[in-house]
C-alpha positions in Angstrom: 2.3 -5.9 -12.5 1.5 -8.2 -9.6 3.2 -8.1 -6.2 4.9 -11.5 -6.9 6.4 -10.1 -10.2 7.6 -6.9 -8.4 9.0 -8.9 -5.5 11.0 -11.1 -8.0 12.2 -8.0 -9.8 13.5 -6.4 -6.5 15.0 -9.7 -5.3 17.2 -9.8 -8.4 18.7 -6.4 -7.7 22.0 -6.2 -5.9 22.0 -2.8 -4.4 19.8 -0.6 -2.3 20.1 2.2 -4.9 18.7 0.0 -7.6 15.8 -1.2 -5.4 15.1 2.4 -4.4 15.0 3.4 -8.0 12.5 0.6 -8.8 10.3 1.6 -5.9 10.3 5.2 -7.0 9.4 4.1 -10.6 6.5 2.0 -9.1 5.2 5.1 -7.4 5.5 7.1 -10.5 3.5 4.5 -12.4 0.5 4.7 -10.1 -2.5 6.4 -11.5 -3.1 10.0 -10.2 -5.5 10.2 -7.3 -8.0 13.0 -8.1 -7.8 15.9 -5.7 -11.5 15.5 -4.8 -10.7 12.0 -3.3 -7.9 13.4 -1.1 -10.1 14.0 1.9 -9.2 14.1 5.6 -11.0 10.9 6.2 -8.5 9.0 4.0 -5.4 10.8 5.2 -3.2 8.3 7.0 -2.4 9.3 10.5 1.2 8.4 11.7 3.0 9.3 8.5 5.3 12.3 8.3 4.4 12.7 4.6 0.9 13.3 3.5 -0.6 9.9 2.4 -4.1 9.4 1.2 -5.4 5.8 0.8 -8.9 4.7 -0.2 -9.7 1.0 0.3 -12.9 -0.2 -1.3 -14.6 -3.5 -1.8 -15.9 -4.3 -5.3 -19.1 -6.0 -6.2 -17.0 -9.1 -6.7 -15.8 -8.9 -3.1 -12.2 -8.0 -3.9 -10.2 -5.1 -2.7 -9.6 -2.0 -4.8 -7.0 0.5 -3.5 -6.1 3.9 -4.7 -3.6 6.1 -3.0 -1.3 9.1 -3.3 1.5 10.8 -1.4 3.3 14.1 -1.5 6.7 12.4 -1.6 7.9 10.0 -4.3 9.5 7.4 -2.1 6.5 7.1 0.1 4.2 6.8 -2.9 6.4 4.0 -4.2 6.4 2.2 -0.8 2.6 2.6 -0.6 2.4 1.3 -4.2 4.3 -1.8 -3.0 1.8 -2.3 -0.2 -1.1 -1.7 -2.5 0.3 -4.4 -4.9 0.2 -6.8 -1.9 -3.5 -6.2 -1.3 -5.0 -5.2 -4.6 -7.4 -7.8 -6.0 -7.4 -9.9 -2.8 -10.4 -10.8 -0.8 -10.7 -9.4 2.7 -9.7 -12.8 4.1 -6.6 -13.0 1.9 -5.7 -9.4 2.8 -5.8 -10.1 6.5 -3.3 -12.9 6.2 -0.7 -10.5 4.7 2.1 -9.3 7.0 3.4 -6.2 5.4 6.3 -5.8 7.8 7.5 -9.4 7.1 7.3 -8.8 3.4 9.4 -5.7 3.7 11.8 -7.6 5.9 12.1 -10.4 3.4 12.8 -7.9 0.6 15.5 -6.3 2.8 13.8 -2.9 2.8 13.3 -2.4 6.5 17.0 -2.0 7.3 17.1 0.9 4.7 14.1 2.8 6.1 14.3 5.5 8.8 12.2 4.8 11.9 9.7 7.4 10.8 9.3 5.8 7.4 8.9 2.4 9.1 6.2 3.9 11.3 4.5 5.2 8.1 4.6 1.8 6.5 3.0 0.4 9.7 0.3 3.1 9.6 -0.6 2.3 6.0 -0.7 -1.4 6.6 -2.8 -1.0 9.8 -5.2 1.3 8.0 -5.8 -1.4 5.3 -6.2 -4.1 8.0 -8.7 -2.0 10.0 -10.7 -1.2 6.8 -10.7 -4.8 5.7 -12.0 -6.1 9.0 -15.3 -4.3 8.5 -16.1 -6.6 5.6 -15.6 -9.9 7.4 
């Protein structure tokens, strides 16, 4: 599923509970991150939950992201962010404003401040990593 498809799906839902469920299902659908990849160097700082995120650049110069979290909702929110960036070039990724996307979807108002900080930490980590390839 692409980010555009998921965004359209969420936009068609009328309640936060339905959106929450879809985000949780997205997290559940993510491939498992092998334990040996869950290292301290990819542990996101600034998240209350444990969040691991690897951002790599393929030979074709597109982003490949793999991540995991110890909480289901955070894994779903991270999956949403990963959909935004997955398969993009570093230049395309830098033009993405994750907070604005979450705002447009109506998600920010439902997240606690600590979850919002976690979203920012994930997005910032992607942006920092991507800058090294420009």
